[in-house]
N, C-alpha and C positions, 0 to 999 in steps of 0.2 A: 208786542214785543219791537224790542230796539227797532228803530230807521235809523240806517248808517248811512245813507245820504250827506250827512252831515260827520259823523264820525270816518273818517276815510280810514281809519285802521295805521297800519305801524309804516315806518318809509317814508313819507312825505310823500307816498304818489296822489294822483287827482282823480283816482278812484279808490274802495277797499280791496285791502290787500290786508290779510289779518297772520297769516304765517312769516314770521319774522326769522327764523333759521330752519335749515334743512332740517333738523332733530325733530320737528315737527308737523313735517309731510306727512310718517308713516309711526308712531311709535308703539310701543304696547302696551299704552294707556288707550289708545281708539277702539271702540265696538262699533261694527259695519252691519249694514240693512243688506241686503242682497234684491233690487227688481230685476225679477225675471229668470228667478234663482234658476227652475229647472229646466233653463231652454238650453238646448243642445249643446253651446259655449261652455255655458258658467254652469252647466254640469259636471262640465270635465275639469273647470278653471279651479272653481269655487273650492272643494277639497283641498285641493293642494294646498293653495293658500290659509286656507283655516287652518292646516295641519301645521305647515310651515312654520305660520304665524302664534302659532302657541293655542289656538282656539278665541279667534278675535272674531268672527264674523254666530252673534247673537241671533239671525231669524232672517228669512227672504219672505218675496213674496210671489204670487203667479195666479192670478184671478180663475177662479172658480178649482182649485187645487187646495185651498186651507184643510189643516189636518193633516196634508201630507208631508215628508220630513226628505232632506238629502243627508244621505249616508256618508258618511267620513269614519277615518281609521281612531278617531279621539270621541266619538258622540255624532247623534243628528243632529242638524241643525233644522228646527221650526217651519213650516211653510203657511203663510198668512195671505186669505186673498185680498187683503191691502193692507197698508202701512198705520192705520190708525187701528186695525185689529191688533196690529206686531204690538204697540205700544198700549192698547187695551190689556193685554197678554202680560204685563209686567216687563218685556225688554226694551233695555234702554241703550241708544245708541248715537252717535255723534257722524259717522259715517253712513253716505250713501251709495253705491254702486248700479248702477244704469247700466241693464244689457239689452234696454227693450227693443222694439224696431225704432227704424229713425221718425217714421209719425207718430210715434206713442211718447216719445225721449221726450218732448215737453211737460207733456201733461204727467209724466213720474216725476220728473224735477219739483216741479207744482205742490205735485203731495206731499214730494220728502219736506218743502219746505214750509207749507200751509199748516205741518198737524207736529211738527215733531223740535220745539222749543231748542231743544239741543245740538240741533243739525249746525255743524261745522265746515265741513267740508263732504264734497262730492265727485265722484269721478267716473265719467261717462265713456262708456267704452263701445256705444252707438258710433258706426259711420255714417256717412250721407244725411246729415241734417240737413234742414233746409235751413237758409241763410235767417230767413224770417222767425223760424222758433230759438234758433241759438239767440238770435239778438233780446227775445224774451226770457231764455235761460239766465243768461248774462244779466239781463237787468233786473229780475229774481235775486240770481246772488248778492248782488250791491247792494239792493235793497236790504237784503235782511242776513248781510256782513258776513256771506258763505264764499269759501272758497271751493272756485270748481277745475278740475281736470278735465283738461280734453277738450272736443270730442274727440273719438276714432283714436284712442290711446288705450295704449295696455295698463293706467295704471301708475304706482308706485310700487317703488319697493326702498326699505334700507337695510344695509347688510349689520350693521352694526346692532341695531333693534332685531334683526330677524324679525322684520316685518315685511310683507305684503299683499297691499290693500286692490282690489281690481281684477286686471287680466294675468296674463301670464308671464310675464316678468321673469327671467330665470329659467322658463321651462316648467316641467316636472319634476326638475328637482333644482328646486332654487341657490342650494346652499353650492352644487357644483359650481355656480359659475359668480355667485355673489357672497367672494370673502369679504370680510372688512379689509379694510383699508385707507387711503387719504382723499381717493378722485372720485369725485361727484359725478352723473352722467344725464344731460339733458338733451333729447330725443327727441327727435318727430317720428321717427320710426320703431313702432314695437319692437319688432323684431330685431332689427338692428341692435339696441338696447342693449338685448343679452349680448349677442356677440361680440360688442363691443366692452364690453364687463367680463368677457371671457378672454380677450383679444388681451385685454392688460394685465389680466390674473397672468394670465401667460409669459408675461415681461415682467414680472413682479408686483405689479399694482393692484390693490385690491380695490372695493369700493365704500363710500358712505352713501352717500343718496340714489337713486333710480330717477327722476322721472320719463316717462313716457307721454311728453305734450300732446302727441296726437298732430293731424296736420288737416284741419279742415278752416275751412274759410278764418273761421272766429278760431285761433287756441285761446283758450280763457285763463290758463298757467302757461303764459308764453318766457320769454328770456329774460325780460327786464323783474322781472320776480323773482323767476330762481337767480341772476346775480343778487339779488339785496340779500334773498335767505342765503347764497354761499357765502355771501362776505362773512355773514354772522353763525358760521358755522366752523367752531372750533379743529373740527376734528377733518373740513375738506381744506388742504392744501392747494388743491387745483382742480378742473374740472374739463367733461369733453362735452364740447356741443355737435351735436349730429343735425345739418340742418338742410332742407331740402329750398326751391324757389318759391316763391310767393311770401308777401307780409314783410312790414320792416320792423317788426319786432327783435329783432338783431342788431341792428340801426340803434336805436334806443337804450338798448341795455347796457348798463354801468359795470365794467367787472376791476374789481381788486386785486384778484388773484389771479394766476398764471392759468392761458386757457389754450385746448388747442381745440381748433374749428375744422368738420369735418364737412365741407360743402361738396353735396354732390348737382348733379342733374344739367351738365352743360346743356348738354342733347336738347333739352325742354325750349331752351331760348327758339327752334326754332319750328313750335310747335305755337299755336295758337287756342289753343283750349286747354283746359285741367287736364290733366293724365295722373292714374294714380290716388294720391292723396289730391283727396278738395283743394285744398290751399295752393298745392302747389304748380300756382300757372306762370305761363309763358311771354314773352316778347315786351315784359316791361322793364323796370327801372329796378324792378326787385328778383332780376334772375340770378341765376347762380353765380355770373360773374361779376354783377355786383356787390352779390354778398361775400363773394372773395378779395372785394377790393374794401367793404367797408372792416373785415374784421383787419386787413395786412396796416389799414391806418392807424386800428385801437392797439397792434402789437408792434407796430413801427417794421414793420418787413415788406419786401419787396417781392418779393415771391413763393409760390407753393411749396413748401416744402413735399421732398421725396429722398430718399435714401442718395440717389448720386447726387443732388444738393441741398444740405441738410441748413434749410435756410428757417432757425429761429432766431428769438429772441426771450427777455427774462418775461417779458409779457405774455408769449404766448407763441402759436407756428399756425401755416391754414394748410391743408391736407384735403387732397380731393377723391381719395383712396383710403378707405376704414381701416387697409391691410397695414395703413403708415402709420396707423394712429399710435400703437406702443412706443412705435422708434420715435416719433415727434416731440411726446410726451416724456420720453425717457432723458431727450435733448431739452426740453423747457426747465426740468424738473432740473436737471447739473446745471444749469442755468443761473438756477435760484439754489445750489448748492444743498437740496436734494435728492438723497437715494430711495431708491426704489422701496415700499413697503414689507417685503421680503423676497428674497432666493425667486431668480426667476425658473415657472416651474417647463418650460421648454418653449417652442412655438407651435402655431397650428400651421404650420406647413405639411403638405400632405402626408402620410406615415402609415401606408399601406403593411396589410399584415399578411398579403399574399399577392400573386402578382403574374405577370407574364410578361413578354417584349415579344412572343410571336417568334421567336427564332432570328426575331432582327437585330444587327448588332448597330445597336444605337448610340451615340455618342455620350460621354458620359454625363452630360450637364440635363440630358432626358432621361435616362437611367436611373429608377427612383431606386432608393436602398427599401429590399422591404426588414418591415424592423419584427422582432418579436409579441405578440398579440398579448394583453393583460390574461392573468387566470382568470375566469377558467376555458376563454377563449383560447388561449394557445393550446392547450389539448384536442378542441376539435379543428382546430389550423390545419394542427397536425396531422390529425389522420383524412382533414380533405386529402392534404397535398400527396398524401398516399393512394389518395384515391384516382382513375382514371377517367378522364369524361367529366362532363359538365350534365349539372342536375339544371332544370329549369323547375320553378314553380308552378303548381296548376292552378288553373283560373277558370273562367267562363271564356268558351271560346264560339260560342253562337255566332257571331257576325265578327269575329276577330280572325285576326291570324298574326304569328309572328313567322310565319316563312314570307306569303306576299304582303303586297299594299299598290293601289292605285293609284292616281294622281290626280285629282280631281280636276286640276283644271287644265292639265295636258292631255290628260285619259291614257297617259304612258303607265303602263303596272312596271312592277319590279319584283323580282324576286330572290330571298336571301341579300337585296340591298342591289341587287342586278337589276337595270334600265333592260325591257325588253330589247329595245332598239340598239342597245349593244349584245346583247344575246345573241340577234341576229346576224351578230355580225363573227360568230364563233361557230365551231365545228358542232357536230353532231355528239361527240364521246364529254367536251367541256358542257354541255348542256347537261348532258347524264349528269355528269362529277358534281357540275351547281345544286342538283336536286338534292343529290345524296351527302355531299359532303361541306352544302353552305358555299363553295367555293368553287371557279370555272377548274382548277388543276392548274395541271402544266405538262409538260409532251408527256413526261413518262404517265401522268396517270391516262392519258389519251392511249398509248399503248398499252395498259393493261385491259382500260374500257373495251376496246375495239373488238379484242378477240374473246373477250368475256363475253359478254353478250353478244355475237358473232355464235361464239359456240351453241347455244340456246333457238337459233333461228333455225337450223335446221330441222321440222319437227317429222323428220321420215319415221314411221316406223309408231308413233309415239301416239298416246291416247289424248295427247291435248291437238293432236291435229282432227282427229278424227272425231272429236266434239265441236270445233269448227266447223268441219266441211260438214254434218250433220245440219248444223245450224244454218250455214248458206244455201243448202241444198233445199232449207223448211223457208227459205225467202226473208229472210233474215236482211237488218241493217248491218255494215259494218261494227258497229259498237255491241250489238249481239252474238254476232260472230264474234269477235274478240272477247265478249264476256265469257259466250262455253268454253273458250280455251283458259282463259285465267282462274277457272273453276276449277278447274285440275292439278292445275297448282299450288298444292294444299301446302300445312305446315308440315308432312312429315318430307315433301322435296326438298327440302333445308334443312333437315334437321343435322344430321349428320356436320353439314358444313359449319351450322351454327356454331354445333358442339367444339368442334374443331378451332375456329376463331375465338370462341371463350375463353379456349385455354390456351392460346396464342396471345390476348392481350396479357393475358395475367402475367404468364410466364414470361414476356420478353419486357414486360413494365416492371417487374421485380428487377431480370439481370439489368434493368437501368439503358435501356435502349431509352436516347434523347428525346425533346422535343423540339430541337432545330428542324429546319426544314431539311428534307432529304436524309431523316432519319432512318428512316423504313428502307431506304436504299442505298446505306452505309455499309462499303463493300468491307470495311473498316473491323466491322462488329464482330468481336470474340462469343462464337458462337455456342464456346463452350460455357458459357457463363450461362443459358438457358438449363433450365430444368426438365428435364425426360423423365422425369418420373412419373409412372400413372400415368401416360399419355391414354389420350380415345385412340382408335384405330384410325391412323393416317394414312398406312403404306399397308400394300399388300405384298406374297411375296409374286404375284404376275401382272405383268401391265396393265394397266386400266388404260382403253384404248383413247377415250376420250380426256382424262387427265395427260396424259403423254401427249394429242395432239394441241390441246389449251397450253404447254409449257413450249411445247415447240413454237404455237403464233406468238405467246410473249418474247422468247428468244427471238425469230425471225426481225420482229417489231424493234430489236432493242430495248425492253422495259426489264428493270429492274425490282430486286424484291429480297430483301435479306430476309424474307420471311419464307419463300420459295428458294432461296440458299438452303437455309436451315431443315427444310423439309425435305431437299433432295441429298441431306448429308444424316438423316435418321438414318437411313438403311431398307432396302426393298425398295417397291415401287409407290410411288404417294396414290394418293385416291383422288377419282372426279372433285368428290367434296372436300379434300382437304388443298388441295390447289384452290379450290374457290373461294378457301375459308384464308389463305393466304394471301392471294390477290386482297380479296374484302379488305384485310389486316392491313395490306400496305398503303390503299386508298385513303382506310380511316386514321392512319397512325397518327398523320400529322394535326389535321384537325382536333384526333378526341385526344391525342394528348396536351393539347394548348387548351383544352377544355372548351371547344368550339363546335362541337354535338356530343352526344352523351353516347352511353353504352349499348342502350336501346337503340340508338340513330347504325350505330355501325358494327351491330349484332345482325342490322335486321340487312346487311349487304348482299350476303348471299340470294337471299329469298328475292329482291329487286333486282338483280341483277338478272335472273333466271327470268322474271314476270316480262323486263324488258324484251328478253331476246323472245321469249315466248309468241308476246303479244306482234310483235313485228315479222315474225316467221307466221302467224297465223291468220296473217292479212294477206296472205297470199293462199291461192284458191292449194288442193292437195297433187295436183298434177307439176307443180312449181319444186315440190319435196321430192328428190331422189334420192338413195343412198349415200353416193356420194356428193353431190350437187344440190344448189337450192339459186332457182331461176338461170338456173344451165351454169352457175359459178360454180366450179370446183371449189368443196369445203377445206382445201387446202389454204386457197387461195384465199377466202372470206377469212381465216382465222390469222397468214401470215402476213395480207398485204391490204388487203382492201377497209377503206375507211369506214365506218357503221355509216356514215351519211349513203356512202355508196350503196352499200347493203339495203339500207330504211330506201331508199331509193328505187332499186331494182325489186322490192317486195312488193312497190307502189304501184312500179311501170312496166314490170317483167325484163328490165336491160339495164346495163352498169351505165349512169350517166356521163356528159361529157364535162367540163370546167364549167361551161356557164349555167348547166343545168344543176347540177350539183350545186353550185353558189345560191344559188335561186330554192333552191330545195332547204340547202339550210337557214336560210333568209325569212323562210317561212317556220320554220322549226321553231327558229330565235322568238319571231314575232308573235307565235301562238301558243306559249307555253304558261302562260298565267292569261287571267282578268282579274284576279284578287280573290280575298275569299267570300265575296258574295256572290260569286257565277254559280249557277246549277249545276256545273262540272263541279267547283269543288265541292258546295254543300254536300254532291252525294256522297263523294268520298268520305266528308268529315262524317256524316252523319253515320257510316258504316262504321268507324271506328267508335264514336259515341254509342252505338247498338253494342257493340260486345264491350265496351268498358274498360276507358284507356287507364283507368287507375289500376288495373291488372291489365301491363301491356303484352304480358305472354299467352294471354287467351286474345290477344285481335290478331285476326288472320288479314293479313295483307291483300292479298289476291281477292278476298272478299272486297276489302275498299275500295282494290282497282275497281270491279263491276259495280261497286256503286257508283264509282264515277263515270263507268261508261253508260247504265241503265240512265245514268241523269244528261245524257246527250242524246241529241236526235234531227229532227230536220230542223227545229228551228233553232238547236244551240248544238251547234257544232255540222249540220250536216248543211247548214244553210247558205253556204259561202258555194254551193251549186248553183244558186239563183244569179251570183253576178255570172257565174263562167257560161249559163243559160241564156243569158242576156247578149254578153259580148257572139257567142257563138252564132248566136239571131242578125246581130248586128253586120258581121263580116258575112255573110252567107251570102255567095255567090259572087265576093269580093276577089277573087283570082290570091289571097293573101295566101304568099308558101313558105317564108320563114319571117316570124314574128318580129325577130332580134333582128333581123336586116335595117341597116338603117337606108337603103334604096329598097323599102318594100313596096315603093311604087301605088301606095293606098292614099287616095286623098281622104286625109280625118277632117278638115273643117266640112268636105262635102256629103261624109259619112255622116257629122255629126249631127246638118241639116236633116238631111232623110228622120233621124231618129229623133228627135225635139220636133220633126214636126208631125209625127207618129203617134208619138205621144201626147202632143197638144191636141193633139182630135181624140185621143183615147177623152182626155181627161173632158172635154166639150161632152162626149156623147156620155159622159158619166153623170154631169152635170145635166145635161138635160132629160134622162132618163129620173132625176130627181135621188139618185146613187148618193151617198157620201162617202161608198167603200172604194175610193181612190188609189189602186194601187200606187206606189212609190219607186222611181227606178233607186235597183240594187246597187248600192256604192256608192250613193252621190246624199250630200247631205247630211247632218251629223245632228244631234240635239242641245251638243256643247258649243262647239263651233259652227259658229252660226253668226246671223246680225250684223255682221260689218260688210262695208259693199264688195269686201275678195275675202272668203274666207277660206283657211289650210286649215288639213288636218295635220298636227306637226311629226306621225308618224309617218304619216304617207311623204309630208315634203321630205324625213329621214332617208327613205326608203329610196325613193326619187335623187337623192344627191348621190347616196351610195352607190347609186349604178351605176350613174353618169359620172362619178372619177374612174369606174370602173370602165368607163367606155361601152356600156350596154346598151343596145335600144330593147324596149319590149313597144312594141306599136299599139298594143292592147292600154297599155296605163298611158301611154299619150292621147290614145282617143278620151280617154274617160276626162282629159283635161281639156280637150277640143268639146265636151261635150258639155262640163258646167257652163265656159263660156258659152256655148251656143245659146242653152236655156234660160241666161240674162238677154243676149243678143235680139234673141226670139221675145221676148215678155212673160216668157214662160214663170224666173223666177224673179223676184223684187234685187237680188244682187246675184251676185257669183257663188254660190255654193261649193263645200267641200269636198275635194273628192276622197272618201273617208277609208279604214283603212282595208273595209271589205272588198274595197274596188283592186287594194293592190293586192289582197291576197288571189283573187279570182283571176287577176291579169299575170301576177309569176306565175300560178299551175299552169292557166291555157298556155300560157308560154312554151312550159314543157311537152303540154298533153296536144300542143294544134296538130305539128306531123303525124303522129299516131291518128289522129281523129280523122283526116284529111284523107289520109292512105287505107282507112276503112280498120286499123289495126283494133281500134275501140267504138264502142257506142254509148250513146247518150248514159244508156244503164252502167257502162264503168266508168266515164265521166264523173258521173254524180257518186261512185263509189270512190272514186280517188280524193275528189274535194270531201268526201266525209273521210274518207280512210286519214289522210294531210292532217287533218287536224287532231285525230287522237292519237297520232303519235307525238307529238309535244306535249298535248296538255296532260300525258298520263305521265310525260314527268313533274307535271306542273303541279297534277292532284298528288303524286308520289310524294314530294317538299308536305303538302298541305298533311297529310296523310302521317306522314313523318313526325310534322311538326304537332297537331291535333294528339297521335302516340305519346309525345311528351307532358305538351302542357295540357290538355287538355280534363275534362272531368266528366264524369258518368253523367249520360243523359244533357249534356247541356248546349245539345243544338235544339234542346224539346223548345216550341212555343208557350210563352207565360198561360196561363187559362182565362188569364184577364184580358188576352189581346185576340182571344181567339174567337170564329163567329159562325153560328148554325142559322143556315138558310131551308127554310122550307113553302 
């Protein structure tokens, strides 16, 4: 074989270059062998290249898979164990493509060169090849007169010849991007090679040869070689270069035709190591700004080209944004008296086929015009636009959620994008809305939610109360008591309301009720547009007492609803189910019409509202439910004026709260809404949905899913808040504390903390003396995430402390916890100042509400534990309702099942 160290090839280079023109980079005469042809990337890309190029891949290799084939639409490509076997079978090729792993790439190149004397070009797709191997590859190519492209590139393509060799330039349909024209492209980025070609096409410029050079430390076919071949290509009138920091290749390139250079990566100058492409080093004289200066000097310009400052010369322009490439090229070519190759085909600005401004009054520059889609998509979009409600693709949801998430760093969870810290500042009605409509809603939502949920709280004479009371008398924990009540509220309880709601949504959507904010409140909407034929039974000849009371409650609060107004104009007396449906439609309409929620979600509202009321009501004993009152609160007052927080507080403690207690209660509710999809309570709810099969959502029983949540709460998860309360009660026993909210409470907290720490230190010493490793931790102190700093803080605890401080409120129990963690450190029991964690905050808030009745003997320790457990269940039923709804919309059947390979058996 000829040694080319002496014959350096064409162009006067100091090293071998065999390609004298871009026409030779990829031609119809080239024949290709692909190494690792059956690999994951190659098996997807090679068939496309083969078909686009008219069948240029003659064979491939895959050790151990000789005799296999790679199927393509124009015939199978044979696969051999090695290159020698392919040659022995009579296959001839002058190009090799390397898809091998980094550690094998050098040997693959050596094999190609060693056994094939016809070889002229190698295209290395592999990235992250070691510098040592890259040097040897370079030496082998030079010694044997072979041009090497890459590594870490996507190969090359020629739009005129309709040939692609190597990677995925042009994507799955290369002809869409690679339209023949007069512009060559040389790019360090494979993906941007295609993007630039598409940008140019939109502006009327086609391409000749596209070279994805890659950006490893060694660029084997670099800018100088490209510039030489460009000069000798009569087809190419100009070129676009996409350059990243690192290397001096561009500095050494001698361009004789107009160039637009896009230099990116200014931010990398602040780094001290390679990022992204291996050669994109920073911090030297070859950073992005240096390369900008090189090109400016070559082109005789003094600034970057931007649409606002179009600096160009006949030699070229420099841009820092690929979106500016087409305009810069057009300006440069205008300076050379050259017009685009063809009529511009548009632009790549966002052209939405459908959209919603969510009812916002946007300025014109932000309001994107919706354009008609291409056929046949336009027909599908038209159908989508007639549909109300969103559709979510189903996916595996075992350890995932579209409703909640937990920030691993701050431990702050969120529900539908709202942080639990923000939720802690909202009234209970808003958190109900957050769970159902994915938004905290507005004042009108609260005016509808409060009386509707309240209407189902008083369970006097109902089987739900009987079931709950029987469970309570049997000694069950609060979660089992509520589960008994929830089991009664089955599908038939909301069947009529769901049917009415379904019709309302259909008829009002057809009548053109808009999706602007407040559409469902629109007093001016013409009710005559709504079709009233063949309605399900929504009215009766005699008044429905529960329906009348609920409508009166909405009216008394100033709630508005076009659906209720329509219902009252139908004639006759609305049924309870119809009123529930009308309120549900009002709550759902905005997010439903904006496709924020689905029809499945919207039509579940009646069931959820009944369930929420039932569970709050069932948490109070049977004696609290009378024909006209609940916990001594007249039914009319519950419906007409009390907030849902006040009613839920009364269910928990038997009386309505003062302003401070109500705020503390609602703060607790917000804090406890969710712990994210991984919490055991959420898993129980999601598992129940999976058991029914969410892909047939009409079969999923929401009450059963709530029972799943309830059965997955217990004394370790849900009832564990009592531990902190019990600890605080013990520490303050005999202290004489009368009012934990008084600023002058008279308690020496440092002394109390000293005593508590001495007791704990003595306890630990005893345990260690006995050789026991089972040492109980102080409840509410320390956290597995917020630790190891000199002074540690749980950001959730800090947020609540600052929130109450702004309100001017005092909580002696919270103050004690802060004194306690400091004393643990001062006494040498802890090596740093532990954080007061969120569990301590919950205990402090709840005990503050319970302290006076506890000291007065109105409640005992059992009641204290029940209250601590139940306060967890109220908010978590909302958070789990959101998980249930999310799983109902997104989940697949049995998607909470653990893979058999991960299951274990112990004997």
